[in-house]
BAMARVO-794922 format. One line per 4 residues: number of its first residue (from 1); their letters; for each residue x, y, z of N, C-alpha, C, O. Coordinates in steps of 0.001 Angstrom, whole numbers. Layout:
BEGIN
NUM	A	X/Y/Z/X/Y/Z/X/Y/Z/X/Y/Z  ...
end
This chain:
BEGIN
1	MYHR	1066/-1049/95/336/141/-154/1332/1490/-84/2413/1704/464  588/2152/-767/1664/3023/-790/530/4402/-603/-546/4374/-1200  924/5609/307/680/6919/327/1768/7801/-18/2484/7955/971  2188/8451/-1038/3216/9376/-754/3121/10247/-2074/3503/9781/-3148
5	TSPS	2485/11810/-1937/2298/12633/-2976/3014/14273/-2738/2917/15280/-3438  3742/14028/-1457/4510/15292/-1195/6088/15081/-1080/6408/14041/-505  7096/15871/-1519/8149/15208/-1194/8605/15457/121/8009/16158/938  9893/14748/345/10195/14444/1824/10865/16095/2467/11313/16908/1659
9	RPGH	10847/16328/3623/11108/17375/4226/12507/17491/4149/12982/16355/4129  13761/18732/4076/14809/18940/3784/15459/18420/5371/14891/18472/6462  16439/18062/5139/16897/17166/6712/15833/16447/7463/16040/16728/8643  14931/15761/7391/14265/14999/7997/14587/13467/6921/13926/12651/7564
13	RSRG	15054/12843/5993/15036/11683/5575/15635/10753/6378/16792/10767/6800  14588/9764/6603/15170/8501/7263/16139/7828/6826/16456/8184/5691  16893/6810/7336/17954/5924/6491/17096/4921/5968/17842/4034/5554  16196/4680/5820/15453/3240/5935/13528/3115/6239/12899/3669/7141
17	PVLL	13208/2573/5587/11653/2521/6226/11553/2034/7354/12153/986/7594  10781/2654/8330/10430/2429/9961/9113/900/9661/8302/739/8749  9408/100/10795/8568/-888/10844/7183/-786/11689/7004/-1006/12886  6536/-503/10986/5168/-569/11898/4453/-1714/12193/3690/-2169/11341
21	AVAH	4594/-2306/13380/3781/-3539/13929/2265/-3147/14138/1865/-2336/14973  1607/-3744/13384/-322/-3344/13638/-863/-4356/14472/-1363/-5344/13934  -833/-4245/15854/-1313/-5092/16596/-3439/-4912/16657/-4071/-3901/16351  -3884/-5947/17033/-5268/-5855/17432/-5740/-5017/18114/-6490/-4095/17797
25	GSRD	-5114/-5436/19580/-5462/-4732/20664/-6202/-5369/21540/-6741/-6372/21072  -6513/-5053/23099/-7533/-5988/23863/-7184/-4888/25147/-6434/-3941/25383  -8446/-5831/25910/-8939/-4916/27012/-8035/-5242/27747/-7828/-4438/28656  -7201/-6392/27709/-6211/-7185/28286/-5253/-6768/28401/-4777/-6647/27271
29	PRHA	-4248/-6260/29495/-3294/-5206/29503/-2033/-6279/28984/-996/-5871/28461  -2374/-7860/29264/-898/-8370/29134/-1067/-8502/27468/-25/-8812/26889  -2017/-8344/26797/-1793/-8440/25178/-947/-7093/24719/-85/-7110/23840  -1328/-5982/25434/-149/-5237/24655/1385/-5345/25186/2386/-5050/24532
33	ATVR	1334/-5908/26721/2731/-6210/27223/3090/-7094/26361/4087/-6586/25847  2936/-7980/25930/3185/-9440/25496/3848/-9094/23995/4883/-9578/23538  2678/-7811/23157/3316/-7319/21767/4644/-6629/22103/5673/-6908/21487  4606/-5783/23025/5948/-5073/23092/7021/-5771/23638/8162/-5392/23373
37	ALLR	6828/-6742/24366/8179/-7903/24660/8466/-8238/23185/9626/-8073/22807  7734/-8598/22481/7831/-9376/20920/9083/-7930/20322/10307/-7962/20197  8246/-6991/20117/9313/-5981/19489/10372/-5790/20214/11372/-5548/19537  10559/-5812/21552/11983/-5570/21779/12926/-6590/21373/14114/-6434/21092
41	TVRA	12040/-7968/21380/12843/-8910/20424/13510/-8622/19510/14734/-8752/19481  12569/-8028/18300/12579/-7720/16976/13742/-6887/17080/14798/-7174/16517  13580/-5887/17769/14574/-4672/17740/16292/-5530/18120/17308/-5601/17429  16005/-6018/19382/17437/-7003/19676/18043/-7596/18488/19223/-7374/18217
45	RRPG	17115/-8523/17586/17555/-8852/16375/18481/-8077/14897/19378/-8415/14125  17629/-6917/15124/18151/-5818/13894/18174/-4320/14732/17275/-3484/14818  19185/-4314/15159/19581/-3439/15724/19784/-2161/14502/20080/-2370/13326  19596/-1123/14989/19190/441/13803/17839/424/13388/17167/1455/13369
49	LRVE	17452/-548/13093/15530/-676/12474/15090/35/13642/15306/-131/14843  14383/912/12953/13275/1458/13926/11781/798/14066/10915/741/13194  11746/477/14966/10355/-269/15045/9098/96/16010/9226/93/17235  7791/430/15317/7159/1489/16222/5811/182/16260/5699/-735/15446
53	VGFL	4847/476/17529/4073/-484/17160/2407/920/17250/2340/2046/17742  1411/90/16541/152/1004/16574/-912/-132/16827/-594/-1286/16539  -2300/166/17409/-2829/-1007/17970/-4407/-261/16935/-4698/928/16809  -5120/-1457/16373/-6450/-1200/15920/-7605/-666/16975/-8599/32/16775
57	DFDT	-7097/-1251/18138/-8430/-1115/19032/-8117/-1164/20783/-7257/-1901/21264  -8732/-509/21362/-8376/-910/22789/-7443/-124/23376/-7700/787/24163  -5931/-586/22866/-4605/485/23468/-4202/1046/22683/-4552/938/21508  -3047/2077/23265/-2824/2984/22139/-1296/3005/22438/-871/2766/23569
61	PSVP	-409/3326/21287/-1344/4704/20627/-1877/3543/19089/-1495/2453/18664  -2894/4523/18696/-3702/3996/17843/-2654/4509/16680/-1862/5448/16754  -2972/3293/15204/-2339/3578/14044/-2408/4704/13382/-1374/5132/12867  -3650/5435/13248/-3395/6538/12812/-2588/7595/13589/-2091/8553/12997
65	AVLA	-2474/7438/14766/-1444/8229/16065/-127/8341/15303/432/9271/14721  163/7084/15514/1492/6860/14974/2262/7318/13330/3400/7752/13150  1275/7061/12381/1181/7454/11425/1539/9134/11194/2409/9576/10444  624/9910/12049/909/10985/11918/1903/11709/12707/2244/12836/12347
69	RLDE	2371/11196/13692/4073/11220/14570/5052/10982/13549/6038/11655/13248  4693/10104/13155/5918/9753/11785/5928/10877/10749/6945/11205/10138  4857/11385/10608/4880/12218/9231/5717/13416/9754/6685/13872/9146  5280/13854/10867/5789/14896/12046/7280/15019/12011/7996/16012/11886
73	EGVR	7589/13612/12170/9176/13893/12420/10068/13757/10911/11274/13520/10839  9197/13959/9828/9646/13793/8310/10102/12401/8265/11313/12403/8047  9664/11287/8375/9639/9630/8021/8735/10103/6675/7714/10783/6571  9579/9430/5713/8590/9087/4694/8390/8250/4163/7570/8278/3245
77	DVVA	9195/6893/4583/8751/5625/4190/8202/4403/5449/8827/4421/6509  7314/3613/5332/6940/2713/6246/6411/1412/5924/5631/1316/4977  6754/350/6629/6424/-857/6203/5482/-1366/7342/5912/-1896/8366  4111/-1152/7062/3229/-1885/7847/2885/-3324/8144/2517/-4017/7195
81	LPLL	2954/-3807/9237/3329/-5274/9838/2093/-5764/10436/1894/-5650/11646  1326/-6258/9712/138/-6919/10725/630/-7984/11333/1135/-8888/10668  551/-8044/12797/667/-9130/13634/-291/-10061/13919/-625/-10404/15053  -809/-10541/12703/-1946/-11757/12611/-1352/-13089/12228/-331/-13327/11584
85	LTRA	-2059/-13741/12669/-1363/-15211/12273/-1994/-15843/10894/-1505/-16770/10249  -2969/-15256/10653/-3889/-15723/9539/-4425/-14144/8730/-4691/-13087/9302  -4456/-14405/7414/-5052/-13094/6500/-6505/-13039/6712/-6813/-12288/5787  -7250/-13236/7116/-8643/-12665/7729/-9446/-11395/7581/-9124/-10689/6625
89	FHAK	-10294/-11033/8242/-11032/-9676/7897/-10077/-8856/8292/-9795/-8022/7430  -9269/-8753/9603/-8487/-7890/9905/-7567/-7373/8661/-7674/-6291/8083  -6631/-8428/8394/-5865/-7922/7219/-6073/-7778/5997/-5181/-7378/5249  -7459/-8121/5513/-7810/-7361/4097/-8998/-6664/4472/-9815/-6781/3558
93	ADIP	-9390/-6077/5295/-10293/-4499/5488/-9994/-3964/6663/-9767/-2768/6484  -9883/-4262/7776/-9288/-3084/9048/-8236/-2536/8672/-8137/-1335/8423  -7229/-3466/8583/-6011/-2697/8408/-5777/-1597/6830/-5351/-453/6666  -6236/-2519/6030/-6135/-1347/4595/-6752/-19/4698/-6362/966/4070
97	AVLK	-8020/-47/5760/-8891/912/5593/-8300/1877/6580/-8492/3069/6341  -7542/1522/7757/-6847/2560/8423/-5238/3051/7570/-4802/4194/7710  -4711/2292/6951/-3671/2853/6432/-4157/4088/5159/-3573/5086/4736  -5190/3603/4900/-5675/4561/3694/-5691/6055/4225/-5547/6965/3409
101	QAPP	-5864/6332/5585/-5746/7364/6371/-4517/8192/6614/-4495/9343/7051  -3296/7289/6200/-1938/8107/6263/-1667/9479/5910/-2261/9857/4901  -1026/10205/6401/-521/11548/5778/-80/11163/4341/714/10297/3974  -897/12145/3560/-232/11960/2001/1324/12191/1852/1693/11935/706
105	GLRV	2496/12668/2823/3465/12536/2217/4422/11287/2669/5645/11196/2561  3436/10310/3234/3927/8959/3820/3769/7734/2980/2657/7312/2660  4910/7155/2618/4834/5959/2064/4202/4682/2602/4497/4834/3788  3655/3733/2564/3123/2820/3514/2810/1878/2706/1772/1797/2049
109	RQAG	3956/924/2738/3422/-601/2406/2818/-1467/3231/3014/-1249/4427  2110/-2426/2942/1075/-3564/3517/1874/-4818/3728/1662/-5698/2893  2638/-5049/4553/3608/-6394/4588/2181/-7576/4458/980/-7310/4497  2889/-8972/4287/1860/-9491/4799/1847/-10301/6315/2687/-10171/7205
113	VLGP	875/-11000/6324/509/-11577/7805/1636/-12438/8166/2346/-12891/7269  1904/-12747/9584/3017/-13549/9755/2730/-15285/9538/3541/-16211/9532  1379/-15285/9386/1326/-17215/8916/703/-17209/7616/112/-16322/6999  1077/-18853/7249/1763/-19726/7956/3383/-19607/7750/3764/-19087/6701
117	APLL	4228/-20002/8574/5273/-20060/8137/5843/-21309/9391/5463/-21441/10555  6798/-22038/8672/7624/-23107/9045/8124/-22623/10786/8077/-23445/11701  8497/-21443/10954/9163/-21257/11840/8239/-21054/13035/8630/-21163/14197  6859/-20720/12645/5863/-20755/13787/5611/-21919/14204/5689/-21930/15433
121	LAAL	5311/-23038/13727/5517/-24916/13949/6373/-24630/15008/6101/-24606/16208  7687/-24366/14318/9086/-24777/15547/8314/-23895/16627/7802/-24589/17505  8100/-22438/16772/7902/-21792/18144/6795/-22735/18778/6928/-23089/19950  5591/-23190/17947/4591/-23816/18687/5111/-24958/19345/4745/-25145/20505
125	ERRL	5881/-25739/18829/6575/-27108/19485/7527/-26397/20423/7219/-26725/21569  8453/-25644/20421/9377/-25055/21511/8332/-24575/22819/8605/-24610/24019  7158/-24156/22221/6550/-23897/23696/6076/-25160/24371/5960/-25342/25583  5874/-25827/23594/4820/-27174/24212/5901/-28063/25242/5603/-28660/26276
129	YEAG	7238/-27938/24597/8303/-28599/25385/8653/-27718/26697/9024/-28254/27741  8530/-26569/26576/8440/-25688/27434/7728/-25977/28638/8242/-25880/29752  6585/-26321/28431/5226/-26461/29075/5420/-28002/29681/4536/-28435/30421  6531/-28796/29380/6595/-29739/30111/6554/-30970/29213/6937/-32007/29752
133	LDPA	6164/-31048/27956/6117/-32297/26970/7153/-32908/26821/7982/-32079/26448  7655/-33991/26900/8706/-34602/26776/9019/-34857/25151/8272/-35549/24460  10076/-34285/24698/10082/-34706/22953/10153/-36266/22866/9394/-36771/22039  10818/-36966/23472/10547/-38685/23379/9087/-38706/23174/8873/-39548/22302
137	DKAT	7902/-38134/23601/6969/-38457/23609/6307/-38106/22390/5152/-38527/22318  6751/-37411/21356/5854/-36925/19958/5140/-37728/19469/3913/-37621/19470  5897/-38858/18866/5142/-40268/18220/3363/-40533/19423/2339/-40896/18844  3348/-40366/20455/1928/-41135/21130/1286/-39655/21469/322/-39578/22231
141	TGVV	1793/-38634/20942/1073/-37305/21787/-10/-36294/20527/406/-35681/19544  -1239/-36406/20940/-2124/-35806/20091/-1799/-34469/20558/-1294/-34207/21650  -2184/-33500/19493/-2140/-32064/19524/-3154/-31466/19114/-3611/-31609/17980  -3823/-30411/20365/-4701/-29397/19642/-4107/-28268/19294/-3431/-27647/20114
145	LASA	-4334/-27702/17592/-3930/-26225/17148/-4741/-25459/17508/-5328/-24763/16680  -4970/-25382/18673/-6302/-23877/18961/-5992/-22658/18547/-5080/-22129/19182  -6516/-21966/17578/-6634/-20597/17074/-7960/-19646/18124/-8627/-19880/19132  -7822/-18734/17335/-8693/-17623/18030/-9994/-18047/17118/-11081/-18208/17674
149	GSTD	-9891/-18171/16115/-11141/-18886/14965/-11498/-17622/14172/-10886/-16583/14420  -12364/-17648/13320/-12478/-16783/12206/-13526/-17353/11083/-13531/-18566/10872  -14199/-16699/10535/-15369/-17068/9837/-14821/-16920/8375/-15460/-17299/7393  -13699/-16393/8319/-13394/-16360/6404/-12660/-17467/5980/-11472/-17637/6253
153	PEAG	-13346/-18220/5320/-13041/-19565/4711/-11570/-19690/4297/-11001/-20781/4341  -10885/-18437/3846/-9567/-18594/3761/-8509/-18587/4694/-7404/-19056/4421  -8827/-18014/5922/-8357/-18171/7477/-8556/-19652/7913/-7641/-20242/8487  -9685/-20228/7658/-9816/-21698/8104/-9157/-22495/7239/-8610/-23497/7699
157	AVIA	-9111/-22334/6427/-8720/-23394/5395/-7457/-23220/5797/-7093/-24369/6046  -6313/-22304/6079/-5130/-21983/6231/-4667/-23115/7824/-3746/-23810/8255  -5729/-22753/8099/-5603/-23311/9911/-5429/-24965/9611/-4533/-25606/10160  -6355/-25555/8710/-6667/-26923/8601/-5370/-27396/7693/-4977/-28519/8010
161	DIAR	-4678/-26810/6702/-3640/-27172/6368/-2634/-27032/7426/-2224/-28129/7803  -2080/-25973/8057/-1196/-25969/9352/-1673/-27238/9986/-900/-28176/9796  -2295/-27401/10394/-2764/-28567/11221/-2132/-30223/10551/-1402/-30993/11174  -2676/-30429/9129/-2041/-31475/8283/-529/-31565/7956/123/-32604/7853
165	EWRH	39/-29931/7773/1409/-30307/7635/2093/-30668/8913/3100/-31377/8895  1545/-30173/10102/1964/-30259/11401/1860/-31650/12048/2624/-31986/12952  1016/-32352/11623/888/-33600/11879/2368/-34747/10959/3048/-35748/11186  2173/-33806/9993/3429/-35094/9393/4938/-34834/9858/5876/-35438/9337
169	TGWC	5090/-33957/10805/6218/-33774/11767/6583/-35006/12725/7635/-35214/13329  5406/-35759/12685/6026/-36688/14104/5013/-36639/15190/5254/-37236/16239  3990/-36035/15051/2941/-36118/15967/1793/-37429/15795/1426/-37773/14671  1372/-37990/16834/397/-39157/16722/-822/-38371/15602/-1016/-38777/14456
173	AVRP	-1503/-37266/16189/-2059/-36843/15892/-2211/-34986/16032/-1666/-34426/16983  -2963/-34214/15033/-2946/-32899/15018/-4564/-32395/14496/-4998/-32379/13344  -5275/-31992/15802/-6629/-31484/15411/-6681/-29809/15241/-5989/-29118/15988  -7564/-29181/14190/-7672/-27946/14910/-8843/-27695/15943/-9611/-28596/16282
177	AFAS	-8916/-26394/16417/-9687/-26166/17489/-9940/-24430/16838/-9132/-23796/16160  -11239/-24001/17281/-11396/-22468/17154/-11604/-22302/18949/-12183/-23129/19654  -11033/-21150/19377/-11726/-21056/20511/-12527/-20061/20657/-12710/-19665/21808  -13257/-19355/19486/-14290/-18714/19108/-15619/-19457/18966/-16705/-18882/19037
181	ATSA	-15495/-20553/18794/-16382/-22067/18427/-17381/-21948/19427/-16826/-21877/20524  -18815/-21887/19534/-19975/-22200/20749/-20371/-23261/20402/-21171/-23565/21287  -20337/-24337/19428/-21397/-25548/19319/-20417/-26480/19201/-19463/-26142/18500  -20389/-27478/19656/-19691/-28826/19334/-20361/-29531/18463/-19793/-30463/17895
185	SAAA	-21477/-29273/18236/-22285/-30213/17517/-21868/-30493/16386/-21604/-29632/15547  -21721/-32030/16158/-21357/-32623/14929/-20068/-32093/14345/-19951/-32117/13120  -19066/-31607/15108/-17801/-30989/14572/-17187/-31878/14474/-16393/-31718/13546  -17033/-33301/15182/-16097/-34388/14560/-16315/-34542/13238/-15291/-34725/12578
189	SAPS	-17747/-34517/12412/-17684/-35314/11172/-17576/-34232/10246/-17266/-34529/9092  -17768/-33066/10524/-17852/-32096/9672/-16143/-31793/9096/-15037/-31641/9613  -16694/-31818/7823/-15316/-31795/6657/-14543/-30370/6382/-13355/-30363/6058  -15112/-29474/6496/-14443/-28164/6417/-14510/-27376/7822/-15092/-27759/8837
193	FKGF	-13812/-26241/7652/-13331/-25176/8527/-14280/-25034/9608/-14100/-25156/10820  -15741/-24642/8688/-16669/-24575/9892/-17352/-25447/11098/-18321/-25302/11843  -16116/-26639/10852/-16617/-27793/11829/-15541/-27727/13019/-15524/-28483/13990  -14697/-26738/12772/-13888/-26811/14061/-14540/-26917/15067/-15645/-26375/15055
197	PPTA	-14221/-27451/15972/-14721/-27650/17533/-14106/-26644/18613/-13351/-25733/18271  -14359/-26798/19515/-13493/-25633/20465/-13126/-26625/21220/-13610/-27749/21355  -11847/-25901/21906/-10977/-26634/22612/-10694/-27799/23354/-9767/-28602/23460  -12233/-27545/24009/-12385/-28934/25028/-12694/-30199/24077/-12253/-31337/24241
201	EAVR	-13512/-29774/23090/-13868/-31321/22381/-12895/-31705/21532/-12714/-32898/21287  -12278/-30894/21076/-11179/-31484/20022/-10009/-31888/21418/-8923/-32111/20884  -9933/-31986/22383/-8797/-32851/23479/-9706/-34161/23653/-9151/-35240/23863  -11177/-34064/23563/-12020/-35279/24078/-11945/-36365/22434/-11937/-37593/22354
205	LLRA	-11909/-35531/21535/-11774/-36569/20261/-10054/-37079/20170/-9774/-38258/19948  -9359/-36389/20302/-7807/-36840/20315/-8036/-38049/21152/-7866/-39146/20620  -8291/-38000/22019/-8210/-39278/23415/-8670/-40219/22544/-8007/-41257/22537  -9756/-40165/21690/-10075/-41506/21348/-9419/-42044/19997/-9652/-43172/19563
209	EPGV	-8594/-41145/19392/-7565/-41446/18490/-6669/-42571/18739/-5875/-42508/19677  -6733/-43694/17908/-5819/-44610/18436/-4245/-44092/18434/-3673/-43199/17810  -3870/-44924/19279/-1903/-44675/19557/-1810/-42981/20293/-720/-42555/20675  -2942/-42233/20400/-2658/-41181/21233/-2479/-41596/22573/-3292/-42472/22866
213	RRVA	-1618/-41251/23610/-1336/-41487/24843/-1629/-40010/25884/-1890/-39793/27067  -1444/-39353/24859/-1555/-38081/25533/-1727/-36751/24855/-1195/-36517/23770  -2721/-35588/25710/-3142/-34643/24769/-2485/-33309/24950/-2752/-32949/26097  -1695/-32343/24303/-1166/-31414/24081/-2221/-30166/23853/-3265/-30503/23295
217	VAPY	-2139/-29213/24093/-2995/-28290/23321/-1962/-26755/23490/-1403/-26163/24413  -2157/-26547/21713/-818/-25410/21440/-1842/-24298/20961/-2464/-24398/19904  -1974/-23115/21930/-2597/-21976/21297/-1599/-21337/20365/-426/-20984/20488  -2527/-21315/19344/-2087/-20635/18067/-2357/-19124/18365/-3521/-18882/18047
221	VLAP	-1823/-18189/18780/-2296/-17218/19455/-837/-16325/19816/164/-16978/20110  -774/-14984/19782/382/-14252/20004/287/-13773/21380/1234/-13838/22163  -1032/-13218/21716/-697/-12897/22960/-1938/-12996/23917/-3035/-13004/23357  -1912/-13064/25131/-3025/-13504/26224/-4201/-12447/25750/-4062/-11400/25118
225	GFLP	-5239/-12975/26188/-6598/-12209/26040/-7600/-13078/26213/-7389/-14206/26659  -8679/-12687/25913/-10130/-13144/26289/-10314/-14719/25630/-10793/-15657/26268  -9747/-14814/23973/-9799/-16253/23525/-8815/-16610/23931/-9333/-17504/24601  -7563/-16741/24184/-6367/-17389/25115/-6893/-17993/26226/-6827/-19141/26664
229	DRIA	-7422/-16995/26589/-8408/-17612/28304/-9042/-18804/27752/-8765/-19943/28127  -9924/-18508/26826/-11173/-19457/26627/-10214/-21020/26188/-10618/-22143/26491  -9216/-20809/25608/-8485/-21514/25397/-8040/-22626/25934/-8032/-23745/25422  -7412/-22084/27696/-6815/-22447/28521/-8066/-23276/29305/-8047/-24435/29721
233	RGAA	-9140/-22301/29362/-10109/-22852/30532/-10751/-24466/29264/-11007/-25487/29903  -10869/-24530/28334/-11122/-25759/27502/-9896/-26858/27969/-10186/-27906/28545  -8617/-26513/27674/-7810/-27581/27811/-7992/-28163/29313/-7865/-29353/29604  -8310/-27120/30217/-8450/-27497/31794/-9626/-28474/32239/-9689/-29196/33234
237	EAGA	-10854/-28217/30853/-12195/-28783/31675/-12038/-30087/31099/-12562/-31011/31722  -11239/-30432/29718/-10785/-31683/29172/-10229/-32538/29662/-10334/-33764/29625  -9359/-31586/30341/-8174/-32717/31014/-7089/-32641/30141/-6586/-33738/29901  -6687/-31890/29712/-5263/-31681/28638/-4291/-32571/29523/-4397/-32777/30732
241	DVLA	-3211/-33109/28559/-2081/-33362/29971/-1021/-32133/29885/-221/-31826/30768  -1181/-31545/28718/63/-30081/28427/-719/-29085/27855/-1429/-29342/26883  -651/-27578/28527/-1319/-26469/27726/-3/-25876/27714/730/-25911/28703  364/-25251/26455/1660/-24627/26152/1146/-23179/26210/-61/-22942/26149
245	GVLG	2330/-21943/26362/2109/-20820/26438/1751/-20024/24970/2154/-20453/23889  1105/-19063/25087/1125/-18537/23694/2524/-17892/22882/3520/-17571/23531  2467/-17776/21660/3673/-17533/21085/4794/-16460/21638/6023/-16522/21676  3876/-15473/22042/4584/-14478/22770/5449/-13643/22193/5063/-13087/21164
249	DSPL	6978/-13315/22760/8127/-12820/22408/9365/-14222/21730/10561/-14158/21445  8421/-15308/21685/9555/-16416/20750/10980/-15662/19794/10742/-14824/18924  11906/-15947/20001/12936/-15482/19048/12407/-15653/17526/12471/-14744/16698  11900/-16880/17280/11349/-17457/16079/10222/-16845/15668/9942/-16857/14469
253	VARV	9385/-16203/16617/8630/-15134/15928/8771/-13911/15263/8132/-13373/14359  9881/-13556/16000/10812/-12269/15436/11229/-12507/14180/11179/-11745/13215  11742/-13867/14260/12732/-14110/12948/11491/-13762/11563/11543/-13058/10555  10442/-14659/12162/8957/-14692/11050/8729/-12807/11059/8409/-12264/10002
257	LLDR	8817/-12438/11618/8251/-10806/11635/9139/-10055/10880/8787/-9106/10179  10622/-10566/11033/11635/-9741/10303/11698/-10282/8675/11885/-9622/7653  11487/-11624/8837/11325/-12105/7187/10340/-11380/6557/10621/-11032/5410  9096/-11004/7050/8140/-10543/6324/8324/-9104/5829/7924/-8659/4753
261	FDAC	9036/-8404/6850/9624/-6904/6660/10394/-6927/5442/10267/-6053/4584  11398/-8154/5310/12314/-7678/4744/11544/-8205/3070/11807/-7620/2019  10766/-9180/3157/10008/-9849/1957/9154/-8407/1122/9028/-8070/-55  8802/-7972/2134/8016/-6462/1492/8779/-5561/773/8434/-5140/-331
265	RRFT	9963/-5190/1432/11238/-4635/1023/11600/-4690/-367/11788/-3737/-1123  11669/-5811/-591/12427/-6673/-1943/10888/-6800/-2964/11193/-6668/-4149  9503/-6998/-2785/8800/-6979/-3233/8826/-5694/-4302/8907/-5764/-5528  8703/-4127/-3207/8466/-3507/-3889/10155/-2282/-4047/10146/-1076/-4296
269	AGRS	11096/-2972/-3852/12597/-2621/-4776/12288/-2229/-5686/11768/-2839/-6621  12724/-336/-5549/12928/-166/-7068/11999/503/-7747/12220/1227/-8717  10488/180/-7039/9294/379/-7585/8996/2032/-6766/9161/2501/-5640  8526/2462/-7957/7871/3922/-7222/5936/3863/-7161/5269/3518/-8136
273	PASA	5697/4026/-6629/3882/4364/-6075/3336/4234/-7634/2532/3363/-7965  3865/5185/-8520/3093/5110/-9885/3069/3938/-10507/1996/3658/-11041  4171/2960/-10621/4214/1709/-11425/3849/559/-10314/3871/-561/-10823  3554/564/-9064/2748/-289/-8578/1680/84/-8379/1020/-716/-7715
277	GAGN	1132/1053/-8683/-273/1527/-8462/-623/2593/-7762/-515/2582/-6536  -1139/3774/-8501/-1211/5204/-7894/-2279/5252/-6791/-3128/4362/-6845  -2366/6126/-5827/-2902/6677/-4932/-2874/5760/-4201/-1766/5287/-3946  -4051/5177/-3604/-4259/4159/-2431/-4224/2966/-3003/-5052/2214/-2488
281	ALSR	-3611/2482/-3851/-3494/1315/-3983/-2808/64/-3248/-1697/163/-2726  -3456/-961/-3248/-3005/-1852/-1978/-1325/-2463/-3106/-1266/-2366/-4332  -317/-2979/-2288/507/-3693/-2911/1363/-4468/-1322/1900/-4066/-290  995/-5931/-2079/1434/-6721/-884/2537/-7764/-1165/2310/-8026/-2346
285	PA	3330/-8329/-889/4096/-9217/-1632/3668/-10396/-1549/3196/-10816/-492  3760/-11194/-2725/2709/-12662/-3085/2985/-13892/-1719/2390/-14969/-1729
end
């Protein structure tokens, strides 16, 4: 996404694009604290890169406020990176709409969402081991891949694909679950993403699968909040053997974030706003 119609102000040129992490926001203060911890990890991995955060809702600063401040400081180039694990409504609609409000002097490019990525699977697995799961038990463990949930078909299909891919890395079984699911009826037999059960039912379904001796729940979420707490309650209700922590400030997540930032820069390197689409046209890496 580009917004640049006025020249840079003399003496205020930045050395490179600013990374603006766009977070959802939450009433739960743990959410913003975890996002900021992740960004500290990102800064430690890339000294010299300016990293800012803006929130879509609940928390401050808001994305428009950050963009306005950057413009006042003379920044001309921003890569807005959604702190989202799937490309659902927020990435497709909410964030582009907010970025269109950027001051006309800013060139703003929207990077891709974090997931899916092999490093995120590695981060999930690391969280499970940190929670007490023995790596030697992987082949006899069933895992619930518990995401927040979405009505977006693309997001649901991606979660299903991630579960299938993760199963092939040596787990006995992997089942997706949606924290936002409110009904477990017919979830086990439903073939589509709409049939993803809530966490507790996914745990029970795994218990019944041949070869599964223990069940672990891996929250596929970045930060604590209402839905991650629902995942934890479902895991406890169904007696899961292991509950991993959220992805949080994992160094592996920080690497994915920087990979998306670099991919966006490469995708648009040497291209002018006019050549990529004038005005407010979106431009995302494939």
